[in-house]
N, C-alpha and C positions, 0 to 999 in steps of 0.2 A: 539527523531520526535515524539514518542505519548504524551507528553507534547503540541509542536508545535501546533498539530493537535486539537488537547481539547483544547487549547489557540483560533486558529482560526475558530472554530465552534461555542464557546462559544461568537468570534467578532462576527459572521454571523449573530448569533441568536439575537446579541443588536444591528443589522442593520433591525431587521424585515425580516430576510429571511425565509423561512419558510423549514425545512427540515425534511425530515421524521425520523423515528426511527433508531437510526442506534446503533453497535456497535463499538468500537475501540479495535483490538486485537494488543498488541506489541508482533510481534513473533521474537523480539530481536535480531535476525541475519538474513540473508538471506537464508544460511546455514543451517537454523532449518524449512524452510516454509515446507519442505516434511512432519516433526513432526505435525506443526500446521495443513495441509491438512489433517492428523490421525486423530486427535483430534475432526475437524470440524464434519466428516463426523459421531463420533460420538453422537454429540452434540443433547440435547432436542431441536426442535424446528428448526433445521435443516432445515426442509422441505419451511419452509417461509421466508427463506432470496431468497431474490430477484433479489442483487446487490454485488456484491465485487470487492473494488478497495483497490490497492497493492499501496503503499508509500516507495520510497528508495533510499537511497543516491545510485549516480552513482557512485562513486570513479574511481579508476582508471581500474576499471573492467567491462565497461555496459554492454557489448557484452556479458559475461558469466551472467550476472544479466540477461541480457532478457533471456538469454535459462534457467534459473532456473524459468522464472515466464511461460515462454513457456512452459513449462513441468508440472507445476501447472495449470495452465488454463486448460488442459487437463485432468486432472484427474477428474474423472464421477462428484464429487461435484459439482466444476465449471462448468461440462457444460451442469450442469442442471439449473444455473442460468441463467435469463433475460440479465443482463449486466455484464462481468467480464474484467478487465482492470487493469494496471501498469500505474505510473507516477515515475520519478527519478529527484529528485532535483539537479539541475545543481550547480556548482562551477564557481569559477572566481580567476584566478591566477592576480601575480601582473602585468600581461600583461593588465590586464583590458579585456582579452579574454574569453566570457562564454564558458563552456567546462566541462563534467563530472566532478563531484565532492561530495563534501558533503555537507549538508544542513547548518551546520553550517557557509559555506562559504556565506551565502545568506548575 
């Protein structure tokens, strides 16, 4: 997913779309989100973070994953940023109906 975001951002840049300075952090697993939050609180320059966007596979447990994100957004660090949201990548089964899924399904 981090590689996808990197390639997509390069594509936007080539299209002439102006993007603010950003950093992509691969937290590797939604279950490691709590650890990421603890690390972010200790990073130098954390006070200049204005926005946070999380991308994740919805997989087959979208509700549980949403609850993880809501818990992270309630963290002191993210309550202090101007904008904090999340996006799940959908998937598609053989029936061709969009549903919860994985980035690779796209």
